[in-house]
C-alpha positions in Angstrom: -3.9 0.4 -2.6 -4.5 -1.9 -1.3 -5.0 -2.1 -4.4 -4.0 -0.9 -3.1 -3.6 -1.0 -1.6 -2.8 -0.2 -2.1 -2.3 0.4 -4.7 -0.6 5.7 -9.1 0.3 8.3 -11.7 3.5 6.4 -12.2 2.9 2.8 -11.4 4.1 2.1 -7.9 6.1 -0.8 -6.7 5.2 -2.5 -3.5 8.3 -4.3 -2.7 11.3 -5.1 -0.6 14.9 -3.9 -0.5 17.7 -4.7 -2.7 21.4 -4.5 -3.0 24.0 -5.7 -5.4 24.2 -9.4 -5.9 25.9 -11.5 -3.3 28.0 -14.5 -4.1 26.2 -17.8 -4.0 28.4 -18.8 -1.0 28.3 -16.9 2.2 25.5 -14.5 1.1 24.4 -13.7 4.7 27.9 -12.8 5.8 28.5 -10.7 2.7 25.3 -8.8 3.1 26.0 -8.1 6.7 29.3 -6.7 5.8 27.8 -4.5 3.1 30.0 -5.9 0.4 28.5 -6.1 -3.1 30.4 -8.2 -5.5 30.0 -7.5 -9.2 27.7 -9.8 -11.2 29.2 -11.8 -14.1 27.5 -11.7 -17.5 27.2 -15.5 -17.5 25.2 -15.4 -14.3 22.5 -13.1 -15.7 19.1 -14.1 -14.5 15.5 -12.9 -14.9 13.1 -12.6 -12.0 9.4 -13.0 -12.7 7.7 -10.3 -10.6 4.0 -11.1 -9.9 1.8 -8.1 -8.9 -0.7 -5.5 -10.0 0.3 -3.2 -12.8 -0.1 -0.3 -10.4 2.9 -1.6 -8.4 5.1 -2.4 -11.3 7.3 0.5 -12.2 9.5 0.5 -15.3 12.0 3.0 -13.8 12.6 0.6 -10.8 13.3 -2.4 -13.1 15.6 -0.4 -15.3 17.5 1.0 -12.3 17.9 -2.5 -10.7 19.2 -4.0 -13.9 21.7 -1.1 -14.4 22.9 -1.6 -10.8 23.1 -5.4 -10.7 22.6 -6.9 -14.2 19.5 -8.8 -13.1 16.4 -8.3 -15.2 12.9 -8.0 -13.8 10.0 -9.4 -15.9 6.7 -7.9 -14.7 3.7 -10.3 -14.6 0.7 -7.9 -14.2 -2.6 -9.3 -13.0 -5.5 -8.0 -10.9 -5.3 -7.9 -7.1 -7.5 -10.9 -6.8 -5.5 -12.8 -9.4 -2.3 -12.2 -7.5 -3.7 -14.2 -4.6 -5.2 -16.8 -6.9 -1.8 -17.4 -8.6 -0.1 -17.6 -5.3 -2.5 -20.3 -4.2 -2.9 -22.3 -7.5 0.3 -21.5 -9.6 3.2 -21.0 -7.2 5.7 -21.9 -9.8 4.6 -19.1 -12.2 6.6 -16.4 -10.4 9.9 -15.8 -8.6 8.8 -12.8 -6.5 5.3 -11.8 -5.4 4.2 -8.3 -4.5 1.0 -8.5 -2.5 -0.8 -6.9 0.4 -0.6 -8.3 3.9 -4.4 -9.0 4.1 -4.0 -11.6 1.3 -1.7 -13.7 3.5 -4.5 -15.3 5.3 -5.3 -17.1 2.0 -1.8 -17.7 0.8 0.3 -18.7 3.9 -1.8 -21.8 4.9 -1.1 -23.3 1.4 2.6 -23.5 2.2 3.4 -21.9 -1.2 5.4 -19.1 0.4 8.8 -19.6 2.1 9.6 -17.7 5.2 12.1 -14.9 4.3 15.2 -15.2 6.4 15.8 -11.8 8.0 19.5 -12.7 8.5 19.8 -12.3 4.7 18.1 -8.8 4.7 20.7 -6.1 5.4 18.2 -3.5 6.7 15.7 -5.9 8.4 16.3 -4.3 11.8 15.5 -0.8 10.3 12.1 -1.7 9.0 9.5 0.7 10.4 8.0 -0.5 13.7 4.6 0.5 12.4 4.6 -2.7 10.5 6.5 -5.0 12.8 5.1 -3.9 16.2 2.1 -1.7 15.3 3.7 1.5 16.8 4.5 5.0 15.6 6.7 7.1 17.7 6.3 4.6 20.5 2.5 4.7 20.5 0.2 1.9 19.3 -2.1 2.6 16.3 -5.4 1.0 15.4 -5.3 -2.8 14.8 -8.8 -3.4 13.3 -8.5 -5.4 10.1 -5.3 -7.2 9.1 -2.7 -5.1 10.8 0.6 -6.2 9.3 2.1 -7.1 12.8 -0.5 -9.9 13.0 0.8 -11.7 9.9 4.3 -10.4 9.2 6.2 -13.2 11.1 6.1 -17.0 10.5 7.0 -19.8 12.9 9.7 -21.0 10.5 11.0 -21.0 7.0 8.5 -23.7 5.9 5.7 -22.8 8.3 2.1 -22.4 7.3 1.3 -20.5 10.5 1.8 -16.9 11.6 3.9 -16.3 14.7 2.4 -14.2 17.5 5.9 -12.7 18.3 8.9 -11.7 16.1 10.9 -14.5 14.7 13.8 -14.9 12.2 11.3 -15.4 9.3 9.0 -12.9 7.7 6.0 -13.7 5.5 6.6 -10.6 3.4 9.3 -8.0 3.5 7.4 -4.7 3.6 7.9 -2.3 0.7 5.2 0.4 0.5 2.3 1.5 2.6 0.0 4.4 3.3 -3.0 5.6 5.2 -6.0 6.4 3.0 -8.8 8.9 3.5 -11.2 10.9 1.4 -10.2 13.2 -1.5 -12.0 16.5 -1.8 -12.2 19.5 -4.1 -11.9 22.4 -1.5 -12.5 25.0 -4.2 -15.9 23.5 -5.0 -16.9 22.5 -1.4 -15.8 25.8 0.2 -16.1 24.7 3.8 -14.2 22.5 6.2 -14.6 18.7 5.8 -13.7 16.9 9.0 -15.6 13.6 9.0 -16.0 10.4 7.0 -19.8 11.0 7.4 -19.6 13.7 4.8 -19.3 11.1 2.0 -23.0 10.4 2.5 -24.0 14.0 3.2 -27.0 14.8 0.9 -25.3 18.1 0.3 -23.0 16.2 -2.1 -25.8 14.2 -3.8 -24.7 13.1 -7.3 -21.1 14.4 -6.7 -19.7 11.7 -4.4 -17.9 8.5 -5.4 -16.8 5.3 -3.7 -14.1 2.8 -4.4 -15.6 -0.3 -6.0 -13.1 -2.9 -4.7 -15.3 -4.9 -2.2 -12.7 -5.6 0.5 -11.6 -1.9 0.5 -14.8 -0.2 -0.3 -16.6 -2.0 2.6 -14.0 -0.6 5.0 -14.5 3.0 3.7 -18.3 2.4 4.2 -17.7 1.2 7.7 -15.8 4.3 8.5 -18.8 6.3 7.3 -21.3 4.2 9.2 -19.4 4.7 12.5 -18.9 8.4 11.8 -22.6 8.9 11.2 -23.2 7.3 14.6 -25.3 4.4 13.2 -23.1 1.6 14.6 -19.8 0.9 16.3 -18.0 -2.2 15.0 -15.9 -4.4 17.3 -13.7 -4.9 14.2 -14.5 -3.2 10.9 -12.1 -5.6 9.2 -14.0 -8.8 10.3 -17.7 -8.1 10.2 -20.5 -10.5 11.1 -23.2 -11.1 8.5 -25.5 -8.7 10.4 -22.8 -6.0 10.3 -22.3 -6.6 6.6 -26.0 -6.3 6.0 -26.2 -3.0 7.9 -23.3 -1.5 6.1 -24.5 -2.5 2.6 -28.1 -1.4 3.5 -26.7 2.0 4.3 -24.9 2.2 1.0 -27.9 1.0 -1.0 -30.2 3.6 0.5 -27.7 6.3 -0.3 -27.3 5.0 -3.9 -31.1 4.9 -4.5 -31.2 8.5 -3.4 -28.7 9.4 -6.0 -25.7 10.1 -3.7 -23.0 8.5 -6.0 -21.8 9.9 -9.3 -19.7 6.8 -9.7 -18.3 3.7 -8.2 -14.7 3.6 -9.5 -12.2 0.8 -9.9 -9.5 2.4 -11.9 -6.9 4.9 -10.6 -7.2 7.1 -13.7 -11.0 7.2 -13.4 -10.7 8.6 -9.8 -8.3 11.3 -11.1 -10.6 12.2 -14.0 -13.7 12.4 -12.0 -12.1 14.8 -9.5 -10.2 16.9 -12.1 -13.4 17.4 -14.1 -15.3 18.5 -11.0 -17.9 15.8 -11.6 -17.1 14.5 -8.1 -16.1 16.8 -5.2 -15.7 14.1 -2.5 -14.7 10.4 -2.8 -12.6 7.5 -1.7 -9.1 8.4 -3.0 -5.5 7.3 -3.0 -2.7 9.7 -2.2 -1.0 9.6 -5.6 -4.3 10.2 -7.3 -4.7 13.4 -5.3 -1.1 14.3 -6.4 -2.1 13.6 -10.0 -5.0 16.0 -9.8 -2.8 18.7 -8.3 -0.2 18.2 -11.0 -2.9 19.4 -13.4 -3.1 22.6 -11.5 -6.4 21.8 -9.8 -7.1 22.1 -6.1 -7.5 18.7 -4.4 -6.9 17.7 -0.8 -6.2 14.3 0.7 -8.3 15.2 3.7 -7.3 14.4 7.3 -10.5 13.3 9.2 -11.2 13.2 12.9 -12.0 9.4 12.8 -8.6 8.5 11.4 -7.4 6.7 8.3 -7.8 3.3 6.7 -4.3 1.9 6.1 -2.8 -0.7 3.9 0.7 -2.2 3.4 2.3 -4.4 0.7 5.4 -6.5 0.6 7.6 -9.0 -1.3 7.2 -12.7 -0.8 9.1 -15.6 -2.2 7.7 -18.9 -3.5 8.7 -22.0 -1.5 10.1 -23.7 -4.6 12.6 -20.9 -5.4 16.2 -22.1 -5.2 19.7 -21.5 -6.3 20.8 -18.4 -8.2 17.2 -17.2 -8.6 16.7 -17.3 -4.8 19.9 -15.4 -4.4 18.8 -12.9 -7.0 15.4 -12.4 -5.3 17.2 -11.7 -2.0 19.4 -9.3 -3.8 16.4 -7.4 -5.3 14.8 -7.2 -1.8 18.0 -5.8 -0.3 18.4 -3.3 -3.2 14.8 -2.2 -2.8 15.3 -1.3 0.8 18.7 0.4 0.2 17.3 3.9 -0.3 16.8 4.8 -3.9 13.4 3.1 -4.3 12.4 4.4 -0.9 13.0 8.0 -1.9 11.3 7.4 -5.2 8.2 6.1 -3.4 8.2 8.8 -0.8 8.1 11.4 -3.5 4.9 9.9 -4.9 3.1 10.2 -1.6 3.7 6.7 -0.4 5.8 5.6 2.6 8.9 3.4 2.3 9.6 0.4 4.6 13.1 1.7 5.7 12.8 5.4 6.3 16.5 5.9 7.2 17.9 4.7 3.9 15.2 6.7 1.9 16.1 9.9 3.8 19.7 9.6 2.7 18.6 9.6 -0.9 16.3 12.7 -0.6 17.0 16.4 -0.5 16.6 18.0 2.9 13.7 20.2 1.6 12.0 17.1 0.1 12.2 15.1 3.4 10.9 18.2 5.3 7.9 18.4 3.1 7.0 14.7 2.5 7.9 13.3 5.9 8.3 16.0 8.5 5.1 18.0 7.8 7.0 21.2 7.2 6.0 23.9 4.6 7.8 23.3 1.3 11.0 25.5 1.2 10.7 25.4 -2.6 8.4 23.9 -5.2 8.1 20.1 -4.8 8.6 18.3 -8.1 8.0 14.7 -9.3 10.4 12.5 -11.2 9.4 14.1 -14.4 10.0 17.7 -13.1 6.3 18.6 -12.8 5.4 20.7 -9.8 3.4 18.7 -7.3 3.3 21.2 -4.5 4.0 24.9 -4.5 6.6 26.5 -2.1 5.0 27.3 1.2 2.4 24.5 1.1 2.1 21.7 3.7 1.4 18.1 2.9 -2.1 17.0 3.7 -2.2 15.2 7.0 1.1 16.7 8.1 4.1 14.6 9.2 4.6 10.8 9.0 3.9 10.5 12.7 0.7 12.6 12.5 -0.8 10.6 9.6 0.4 7.1 10.3 -0.2 7.6 14.0 -3.9 8.2 13.3 -4.7 4.8 11.7 -8.2 3.5 12.6 -8.2 0.3 10.7 -6.3 -1.8 8.0 -7.4 -3.4 4.8 -8.6 -6.9 5.6 -9.8 -10.3 4.5 -13.0 -11.1 6.5 -14.0 -14.5 7.7 -17.3 -13.8 5.9 -15.5 -12.5 2.8 -17.6 -14.6 0.3 -20.8 -13.3 1.9 -19.5 -9.7 2.0 -18.6 -9.8 -1.8 -22.1 -11.2 -2.6 -23.7 -8.3 -0.7 -21.4 -5.8 -2.2 -22.5 -6.9 -5.7 -26.1 -6.3 -4.6 -25.1 -2.7 -3.7 -23.4 -2.2 -7.1 -26.4 -3.6 -8.9 -29.0 -1.7 -6.9 
């Protein structure tokens, strides 16, 4: 979702944990003790939350205000503009929701403060996938900007990433997923097992690709490798020759009429699939869920080459201070405390602290969404709509099966400017 990102039928937050507001004095000790003092009316504050509209969820803001008295003011911009504002207008927000790959542009400016993990109640429970790059003790693919490469800073005011865990995090993770192709199994009627199928002439005029350069190029690279055309040392940091090869492959397919659409909008991807105009495409998990909610068959298809993953998190501007800084820490703690995690898991995403989310989910929900078990009863969304019928199994199976099969992560390449230029040549071809 990476644009993710992330980044949904209901807009999805990409943020960090929250608890109730700690007193201005002794916040760290209070949080560690799990004591949440009541907020006083005269202390009411508003946090300006910068992110994409996809990640800004009204239900989350309303719940947080009801629990704490602190208001969230969403500042919705495009993915690229989130990064631009962080670099050029660091005083225009109190909390940033961005993807880890954007940090290579933001952190060197010094505009983000290192988040003190001593003030984050559940910091030690954050999934090791993001802190150490492991799932169930096994390392996953690191190509691209794997979060573990950029999640720690040398200090609170550092402009450099730390190679090993420190007290300070660049972003506190909120939401993440592993993306793959979406398909219409009722219209394809045969097994789909490889990324190479996206460019299979069998689907000429009925395939679609995500038109966000930094993410679309990764999907294309997965296809190029699956077709046996080339093996990248790092799909997330291509040389110019590798970019040329990848884009050339896409242009050839486009000129032959392979693509019905190059989509940028979440709803566009849903509508293309629901209408049957497209039978195979780049897709996000909640978009597949949205198609299914319409009663239409749609799979988020596990593929033998693995998944392209992304992760987002909350960052704090270096200038944030006083009550607003305390309020931002409170929001992060509340966000990781379970209610939001369960809310995100039910949308097909994954939460940063699985333990607290599990405590807020019904046993049959956890079994379906996280354990890869057949649904013991119909699985419903927050509005009561059926997302999966009793007896069905989630695409990709369990958390360990899906997140353990990551091949690469969304990334910002050294040759990003050149890559974007070449991508636009593909779009215009």
